[in-house]
Short mmCIF file of the C-alpha atoms (twelve columns), coordinates in Angstrom:
data_MODEL
# 
_entry.id   MODEL 
# 
loop_
_atom_site.group_PDB 
_atom_site.id 
_atom_site.type_symbol 
_atom_site.label_atom_id 
_atom_site.label_alt_id 
_atom_site.label_comp_id 
_atom_site.label_asym_id 
_atom_site.label_seq_id 
_atom_site.Cartn_x 
_atom_site.Cartn_y 
_atom_site.Cartn_z 
_atom_site.pdbx_PDB_model_num 
ATOM 1   C CA . VAL A 1   -48.309 -10.295 -11.762 1 
ATOM 2   C CA . LEU A 2   -46.174 -7.947  -9.628  1 
ATOM 3   C CA . HIS A 3   -42.686 -9.153  -8.826  1 
ATOM 4   C CA . PRO A 4   -42.643 -10.220 -5.148  1 
ATOM 5   C CA . ASP A 5   -39.378 -8.335  -4.466  1 
ATOM 6   C CA . ASP A 6   -41.043 -5.063  -5.531  1 
ATOM 7   C CA . LEU A 7   -44.328 -5.393  -3.632  1 
ATOM 8   C CA . ASP A 8   -43.260 -3.461  -0.526  1 
ATOM 9   C CA . LYS A 9   -41.916 -0.612  -2.656  1 
ATOM 10  C CA . ILE A 10  -45.103 -0.426  -4.749  1 
ATOM 11  C CA . ASN A 11  -47.438 -0.537  -1.748  1 
ATOM 12  C CA . GLN A 12  -45.463 2.161   0.053   1 
ATOM 13  C CA . SER A 13  -45.489 4.458   -2.999  1 
ATOM 14  C CA . ILE A 14  -49.250 4.040   -3.374  1 
ATOM 15  C CA . ALA A 15  -49.838 4.711   0.328   1 
ATOM 16  C CA . ASP A 16  -47.699 7.861   0.216   1 
ATOM 17  C CA . SER A 17  -49.535 9.108   -2.861  1 
ATOM 18  C CA . ALA A 18  -52.941 8.440   -1.289  1 
ATOM 19  C CA . THR A 19  -52.029 10.073  2.020   1 
ATOM 20  C CA . HIS A 20  -50.645 13.294  0.570   1 
ATOM 21  C CA . LEU A 21  -52.488 13.305  -2.780  1 
ATOM 22  C CA . THR A 22  -49.183 13.647  -4.559  1 
ATOM 23  C CA . PRO A 23  -48.475 12.211  -8.041  1 
ATOM 24  C CA . TRP A 24  -47.627 8.510   -8.045  1 
ATOM 25  C CA . HIS A 25  -44.403 7.452   -9.754  1 
ATOM 26  C CA . CYS A 26  -42.852 4.009   -9.440  1 
ATOM 27  C CA . GLU A 27  -40.568 1.685   -11.406 1 
ATOM 28  C CA . TYR A 28  -41.173 -2.022  -10.832 1 
ATOM 29  C CA . ARG A 29  -41.148 -5.468  -12.408 1 
ATOM 30  C CA . VAL A 30  -44.073 -7.413  -13.853 1 
ATOM 31  C CA . CYS A 31  -44.151 -11.208 -14.252 1 
ATOM 32  C CA . LEU A 32  -45.852 -12.142 -17.525 1 
ATOM 33  C CA . PRO A 33  -47.808 -15.408 -18.009 1 
ATOM 34  C CA . SER A 34  -45.051 -16.505 -20.423 1 
ATOM 35  C CA . GLY A 35  -42.547 -16.455 -17.579 1 
ATOM 36  C CA . ASN A 36  -40.755 -13.361 -18.867 1 
ATOM 37  C CA . ILE A 37  -40.142 -10.437 -16.539 1 
ATOM 38  C CA . ILE A 38  -40.424 -6.881  -17.780 1 
ATOM 39  C CA . TRP A 39  -39.756 -3.502  -16.202 1 
ATOM 40  C CA . VAL A 40  -42.444 -0.824  -16.206 1 
ATOM 41  C CA . VAL A 41  -42.834 2.698   -14.881 1 
ATOM 42  C CA . GLY A 42  -46.137 3.997   -13.611 1 
ATOM 43  C CA . HIS A 43  -47.254 7.637   -13.578 1 
ATOM 44  C CA . ALA A 44  -50.633 8.649   -12.103 1 
ATOM 45  C CA . THR A 45  -52.443 11.523  -10.431 1 
ATOM 46  C CA . PRO A 46  -54.610 10.714  -7.390  1 
ATOM 47  C CA . ARG A 47  -58.092 12.076  -6.813  1 
ATOM 48  C CA . ARG A 48  -60.094 11.770  -3.613  1 
ATOM 49  C CA . GLU A 49  -63.655 10.548  -4.153  1 
ATOM 50  C CA . PRO A 50  -66.669 11.706  -2.102  1 
ATOM 51  C CA . ASP A 51  -66.763 8.398   -0.291  1 
ATOM 52  C CA . GLY A 52  -63.153 8.910   0.868   1 
ATOM 53  C CA . SER A 53  -61.586 6.454   -1.549  1 
ATOM 54  C CA . THR A 54  -58.773 7.400   -3.931  1 
ATOM 55  C CA . ILE A 55  -58.715 6.905   -7.686  1 
ATOM 56  C CA . TRP A 56  -55.585 7.333   -9.826  1 
ATOM 57  C CA . HIS A 57  -55.606 8.380   -13.486 1 
ATOM 58  C CA . GLY A 58  -52.406 7.730   -15.391 1 
ATOM 59  C CA . TYR A 59  -50.476 5.252   -17.479 1 
ATOM 60  C CA . ILE A 60  -47.861 2.497   -17.298 1 
ATOM 61  C CA . THR A 61  -44.992 2.255   -19.789 1 
ATOM 62  C CA . ASP A 62  -42.718 -0.679  -20.623 1 
ATOM 63  C CA . ILE A 63  -39.112 0.403   -19.892 1 
ATOM 64  C CA . THR A 64  -37.445 -3.022  -20.188 1 
ATOM 65  C CA . GLU A 65  -35.039 -1.946  -22.955 1 
ATOM 66  C CA . ARG A 66  -33.948 1.109   -20.984 1 
ATOM 67  C CA . LYS A 67  -33.371 -0.986  -17.855 1 
ATOM 68  C CA . GLU A 68  -31.331 -3.537  -19.796 1 
ATOM 69  C CA . ALA A 69  -29.236 -0.749  -21.269 1 
ATOM 70  C CA . GLU A 70  -28.696 0.740   -17.792 1 
ATOM 71  C CA . SER A 71  -27.699 -2.694  -16.481 1 
ATOM 72  C CA . GLN A 72  -25.165 -3.140  -19.275 1 
ATOM 73  C CA . LEU A 73  -23.813 0.352   -18.651 1 
ATOM 74  C CA . GLN A 74  -23.466 -0.374  -14.933 1 
ATOM 75  C CA . LYS A 75  -21.579 -3.594  -15.697 1 
ATOM 76  C CA . MET A 76  -19.282 -1.675  -18.037 1 
ATOM 77  C CA . GLN A 77  -18.641 0.951   -15.359 1 
ATOM 78  C CA . VAL A 78  -17.783 -1.739  -12.793 1 
ATOM 79  C CA . HIS A 79  -15.466 -3.374  -15.319 1 
ATOM 80  C CA . LEU A 80  -13.781 -0.047  -16.064 1 
ATOM 81  C CA . GLN A 81  -13.297 0.581   -12.342 1 
ATOM 82  C CA . GLN A 82  -11.662 -2.834  -11.997 1 
ATOM 83  C CA . VAL A 83  -9.415  -2.132  -14.991 1 
ATOM 84  C CA . ASN A 84  -8.454  1.266   -13.565 1 
ATOM 85  C CA . GLN A 85  -7.625  -0.315  -10.207 1 
ATOM 86  C CA . LYS A 86  -5.397  -2.876  -11.911 1 
ATOM 87  C CA . LEU A 87  -3.694  -0.149  -13.960 1 
ATOM 88  C CA . SER A 88  -3.139  1.888   -10.802 1 
ATOM 89  C CA . GLN A 89  -1.548  -1.136  -9.148  1 
ATOM 90  C CA . LEU A 90  0.690   -1.699  -12.157 1 
ATOM 91  C CA . LEU A 91  1.755   1.947   -12.043 1 
ATOM 92  C CA . ASN A 92  2.377   2.085   -8.299  1 
ATOM 93  C CA . ILE A 93  3.368   -1.448  -7.223  1 
ATOM 94  C CA . ASP A 94  6.796   -3.002  -7.695  1 
ATOM 95  C CA . SER A 95  6.262   -6.105  -9.822  1 
ATOM 96  C CA . LEU A 96  8.811   -8.202  -7.907  1 
ATOM 97  C CA . THR A 97  8.300   -7.374  -4.232  1 
ATOM 98  C CA . LYS A 98  4.608   -6.315  -4.416  1 
ATOM 99  C CA . ILE A 99  5.228   -3.191  -2.338  1 
ATOM 100 C CA . ALA A 100 5.108   0.429   -3.548  1 
ATOM 101 C CA . ASN A 101 7.510   1.315   -6.359  1 
ATOM 102 C CA . ARG A 102 9.738   4.355   -6.913  1 
ATOM 103 C CA . ARG A 103 7.003   6.282   -8.730  1 
ATOM 104 C CA . CYS A 104 4.560   5.780   -5.868  1 
ATOM 105 C CA . PHE A 105 7.248   6.780   -3.374  1 
ATOM 106 C CA . ASN A 106 8.033   10.018  -5.230  1 
ATOM 107 C CA . LEU A 107 4.369   11.037  -5.369  1 
ATOM 108 C CA . ARG A 108 3.665   10.216  -1.728  1 
ATOM 109 C CA . LEU A 109 6.804   11.968  -0.464  1 
ATOM 110 C CA . LYS A 110 5.857   15.189  -2.277  1 
ATOM 111 C CA . GLN A 111 2.323   15.001  -0.907  1 
ATOM 112 C CA . GLU A 112 3.510   14.454  2.674   1 
ATOM 113 C CA . TRP A 113 6.146   17.179  2.347   1 
ATOM 114 C CA . LEU A 114 3.507   19.747  1.344   1 
ATOM 115 C CA . ARG A 115 1.010   18.572  3.966   1 
ATOM 116 C CA . LEU A 116 3.521   18.615  6.829   1 
ATOM 117 C CA . GLN A 117 4.940   21.921  5.611   1 
ATOM 118 C CA . ARG A 118 1.483   23.433  6.169   1 
ATOM 119 C CA . ASN A 119 1.112   21.717  9.545   1 
ATOM 120 C CA . GLN A 120 4.764   22.210  10.583  1 
ATOM 121 C CA . LYS A 121 5.052   18.589  11.713  1 
ATOM 122 C CA . PRO A 122 8.117   16.314  11.312  1 
ATOM 123 C CA . LEU A 123 8.639   14.022  8.344   1 
ATOM 124 C CA . SER A 124 11.106  11.150  8.644   1 
ATOM 125 C CA . LEU A 125 12.679  9.016   5.949   1 
ATOM 126 C CA . ILE A 126 14.363  5.637   6.355   1 
ATOM 127 C CA . LEU A 127 16.659  4.440   3.580   1 
ATOM 128 C CA . PHE A 128 18.173  0.961   3.795   1 
ATOM 129 C CA . ASP A 129 19.751  -1.663  1.596   1 
ATOM 130 C CA . VAL A 130 20.872  -5.272  1.834   1 
ATOM 131 C CA . ASP A 131 24.499  -5.719  2.912   1 
ATOM 132 C CA . TYR A 132 26.760  -7.394  0.331   1 
ATOM 133 C CA . PHE A 133 23.836  -8.225  -1.913  1 
ATOM 134 C CA . LYS A 134 26.052  -8.538  -5.001  1 
ATOM 135 C CA . ASN A 135 27.925  -11.307 -3.189  1 
ATOM 136 C CA . TYR A 136 24.572  -12.920 -2.390  1 
ATOM 137 C CA . ASN A 137 23.473  -12.880 -6.038  1 
ATOM 138 C CA . ASP A 138 26.827  -14.192 -7.249  1 
ATOM 139 C CA . HIS A 139 26.750  -17.072 -4.772  1 
ATOM 140 C CA . TYR A 140 23.056  -18.080 -4.700  1 
ATOM 141 C CA . GLY A 141 21.937  -16.862 -8.139  1 
ATOM 142 C CA . HIS A 142 19.576  -14.089 -9.215  1 
ATOM 143 C CA . PRO A 143 16.324  -16.073 -8.802  1 
ATOM 144 C CA . GLN A 144 17.208  -16.709 -5.168  1 
ATOM 145 C CA . GLY A 145 18.201  -13.054 -4.879  1 
ATOM 146 C CA . ASP A 146 14.722  -12.042 -6.045  1 
ATOM 147 C CA . ILE A 147 13.176  -14.285 -3.399  1 
ATOM 148 C CA . CYS A 148 15.429  -12.713 -0.778  1 
ATOM 149 C CA . LEU A 149 14.357  -9.178  -1.723  1 
ATOM 150 C CA . THR A 150 10.682  -10.148 -1.723  1 
ATOM 151 C CA . ARG A 151 10.914  -11.718 1.736   1 
ATOM 152 C CA . ILE A 152 12.655  -8.631  3.101   1 
ATOM 153 C CA . ALA A 153 10.097  -6.279  1.513   1 
ATOM 154 C CA . GLN A 154 7.143   -8.182  2.947   1 
ATOM 155 C CA . CYS A 155 8.659   -8.531  6.415   1 
ATOM 156 C CA . VAL A 156 9.450   -4.803  6.562   1 
ATOM 157 C CA . LYS A 157 5.922   -3.986  5.414   1 
ATOM 158 C CA . LYS A 158 4.626   -5.936  8.435   1 
ATOM 159 C CA . ALA A 159 7.122   -4.231  10.753  1 
ATOM 160 C CA . VAL A 160 5.958   -0.751  9.638   1 
ATOM 161 C CA . LYS A 161 2.460   -0.835  11.080  1 
ATOM 162 C CA . ARG A 162 0.809   2.587   10.672  1 
ATOM 163 C CA . PRO A 163 -1.507  2.955   7.652   1 
ATOM 164 C CA . ALA A 164 -0.026  6.388   6.857   1 
ATOM 165 C CA . ASP A 165 3.522   4.992   6.546   1 
ATOM 166 C CA . LEU A 166 4.774   3.782   3.170   1 
ATOM 167 C CA . VAL A 167 7.338   1.069   2.421   1 
ATOM 168 C CA . ALA A 168 8.686   1.228   -1.126  1 
ATOM 169 C CA . ARG A 169 11.395  -0.284  -3.274  1 
ATOM 170 C CA . TYR A 170 13.806  2.512   -4.091  1 
ATOM 171 C CA . GLY A 171 15.846  0.542   -6.609  1 
ATOM 172 C CA . GLY A 172 17.812  -2.703  -6.772  1 
ATOM 173 C CA . GLU A 173 18.383  -3.917  -3.209  1 
ATOM 174 C CA . GLU A 174 17.558  -0.498  -1.750  1 
ATOM 175 C CA . PHE A 175 14.313  0.261   0.080   1 
ATOM 176 C CA . VAL A 176 12.760  3.364   1.599   1 
ATOM 177 C CA . VAL A 177 10.151  4.090   4.277   1 
ATOM 178 C CA . ILE A 178 8.154   7.323   4.596   1 
ATOM 179 C CA . LEU A 179 7.128   8.137   8.182   1 
ATOM 180 C CA . PRO A 180 4.785   11.162  8.359   1 
ATOM 181 C CA . ASP A 181 4.326   12.942  11.708  1 
ATOM 182 C CA . THR A 182 7.362   11.092  13.083  1 
ATOM 183 C CA . ASP A 183 10.320  12.677  14.888  1 
ATOM 184 C CA . GLU A 184 13.885  11.342  14.938  1 
ATOM 185 C CA . GLN A 185 13.397  9.110   17.993  1 
ATOM 186 C CA . GLY A 186 10.286  7.573   16.474  1 
ATOM 187 C CA . ALA A 187 12.115  6.936   13.209  1 
ATOM 188 C CA . ILE A 188 15.029  5.319   15.051  1 
ATOM 189 C CA . ALA A 189 12.605  2.987   16.832  1 
ATOM 190 C CA . VAL A 190 11.055  1.945   13.494  1 
ATOM 191 C CA . ALA A 191 14.497  1.507   11.913  1 
ATOM 192 C CA . GLN A 192 15.640  -0.733  14.756  1 
ATOM 193 C CA . ARG A 193 12.455  -2.758  14.382  1 
ATOM 194 C CA . ILE A 194 13.201  -3.167  10.666  1 
ATOM 195 C CA . ASN A 195 16.776  -4.244  11.381  1 
ATOM 196 C CA . LEU A 196 15.585  -6.830  13.903  1 
ATOM 197 C CA . ALA A 197 12.827  -8.126  11.610  1 
ATOM 198 C CA . VAL A 198 15.320  -8.766  8.797   1 
ATOM 199 C CA . THR A 199 17.706  -10.492 11.213  1 
ATOM 200 C CA . LYS A 200 14.882  -12.751 12.423  1 
ATOM 201 C CA . LEU A 201 14.278  -13.903 8.843   1 
ATOM 202 C CA . ALA A 202 17.647  -15.692 9.200   1 
ATOM 203 C CA . ILE A 203 18.245  -15.827 5.451   1 
ATOM 204 C CA . ALA A 204 21.593  -17.581 5.002   1 
ATOM 205 C CA . HIS A 205 24.361  -15.435 3.468   1 
ATOM 206 C CA . GLN A 206 27.613  -17.368 3.345   1 
ATOM 207 C CA . THR A 207 29.427  -14.674 1.362   1 
ATOM 208 C CA . SER A 208 28.600  -11.775 3.688   1 
ATOM 209 C CA . GLU A 209 31.653  -10.216 5.308   1 
ATOM 210 C CA . ILE A 210 29.863  -9.371  8.566   1 
ATOM 211 C CA . ALA A 211 27.404  -12.213 9.346   1 
ATOM 212 C CA . ASP A 212 26.258  -15.664 8.269   1 
ATOM 213 C CA . HIS A 213 22.787  -14.281 7.470   1 
ATOM 214 C CA . VAL A 214 21.329  -11.387 5.471   1 
ATOM 215 C CA . THR A 215 21.568  -7.996  7.184   1 
ATOM 216 C CA . VAL A 216 20.693  -4.403  6.267   1 
ATOM 217 C CA . SER A 217 22.299  -1.013  6.753   1 
ATOM 218 C CA . VAL A 218 19.918  1.818   7.602   1 
ATOM 219 C CA . GLY A 219 20.055  5.600   7.260   1 
ATOM 220 C CA . ILE A 220 17.544  8.019   8.808   1 
ATOM 221 C CA . ALA A 221 16.696  11.665  8.152   1 
ATOM 222 C CA . THR A 222 14.083  13.859  9.836   1 
ATOM 223 C CA . GLN A 223 12.932  17.371  8.956   1 
ATOM 224 C CA . ILE A 224 10.059  19.725  9.529   1 
ATOM 225 C CA . PRO A 225 9.435   20.636  5.865   1 
ATOM 226 C CA . GLN A 226 10.108  24.257  4.962   1 
ATOM 227 C CA . ALA A 227 9.104   26.248  1.884   1 
ATOM 228 C CA . ASP A 228 12.731  27.103  1.061   1 
ATOM 229 C CA . LYS A 229 13.769  23.427  0.955   1 
ATOM 230 C CA . SER A 230 12.685  20.380  -1.025  1 
ATOM 231 C CA . VAL A 231 12.264  16.650  -0.595  1 
ATOM 232 C CA . LYS A 232 15.664  16.206  -2.245  1 
ATOM 233 C CA . THR A 233 17.286  17.568  0.902   1 
ATOM 234 C CA . LEU A 234 15.599  14.912  3.024   1 
ATOM 235 C CA . ILE A 235 16.567  12.127  0.618   1 
ATOM 236 C CA . ALA A 236 20.167  13.356  0.497   1 
ATOM 237 C CA . GLN A 237 20.388  13.363  4.288   1 
ATOM 238 C CA . ALA A 238 19.030  9.819   4.530   1 
ATOM 239 C CA . ASP A 239 21.450  8.702   1.821   1 
ATOM 240 C CA . THR A 240 24.386  10.277  3.675   1 
ATOM 241 C CA . ALA A 241 23.335  8.502   6.876   1 
ATOM 242 C CA . LEU A 242 23.059  5.188   4.980   1 
ATOM 243 C CA . TYR A 243 26.554  5.669   3.550   1 
ATOM 244 C CA . GLN A 244 27.843  6.311   7.065   1 
ATOM 245 C CA . ALA A 245 26.163  3.123   8.350   1 
ATOM 246 C CA . LYS A 246 28.023  1.156   5.689   1 
ATOM 247 C CA . LYS A 247 31.272  2.963   6.405   1 
ATOM 248 C CA . GLN A 248 30.996  2.155   10.120  1 
ATOM 249 C CA . GLY A 249 30.684  -1.584  9.483   1 
ATOM 250 C CA . ARG A 250 27.147  -2.168  8.130   1 
ATOM 251 C CA . ASN A 251 24.248  -3.953  9.847   1 
ATOM 252 C CA . GLN A 252 23.414  -0.847  11.881  1 
ATOM 253 C CA . VAL A 253 21.227  2.258   12.068  1 
ATOM 254 C CA . VAL A 254 22.626  5.783   11.648  1 
ATOM 255 C CA . SER A 255 20.633  9.013   11.909  1 
ATOM 256 C CA . SER A 256 21.672  12.068  9.912   1 
ATOM 257 C CA . ALA A 257 21.216  14.167  13.081  1 
ATOM 258 C CA . SER A 258 24.179  12.361  14.620  1 
ATOM 259 C CA . LEU A 259 26.380  13.483  11.716  1 
ATOM 260 C CA . GLY A 260 26.063  17.198  12.476  1 
ATOM 261 C CA . SER A 261 26.027  19.905  9.859   1 
ATOM 262 C CA . GLY A 262 27.809  17.666  7.372   1 
ATOM 263 C CA . ALA A 263 24.497  15.913  6.723   1 
ATOM 264 C CA . ASP A 264 22.798  19.076  5.390   1 
# 
């Protein structure tokens, strides 16, 4: 009548109890003649007989209702975990591009700032947006504009390869990349890779004033976080570098370090 999947467990528990003369306790399934399966728990105390055999005195209790309740509770917990994961995604993922959103970016940047402030390691930020995107939307329509942004977001996510890095939508046609433990030269290399990846998409842009395809302008800022500064300083530097990239003709990468003290 013992469930075949529980036989090894039952036999091992009995052997352990007999060997050490310790109380026997085991939960297992029983197959009734009706075809139903119930859960039981056994409790017994072993006693060694003069002939060397072992006899157990105890009882077995039906715990089927408790097991069913535990099973339902476990299912509910799994369901709640799935719901929480979906809620977390809704809170942290941009609904259009399916990359991190502004909220997620803000949280991660603060976390990395504090971590790298303790470790005194560099933190780099890349800020970029699509050149003449208003012209693109006016010419091709907003649905096509949404497709364009999604393609760019996904291609940049592939170009930024380290698990610790974060690609996020900053707002509108503007995107941002957090690069922990990355100095200026490393950030420039990633920015150039992003620029090339977008160019290789070859998304037609007939109303661009600089190319026949979609391009991006990129600004970079790098700091070793300090207690007397904040993440706003880093963002402002990246924004200044992005503005300079646009001012110099767009479709290029500019680092705030190249702008001198004016970028502070």
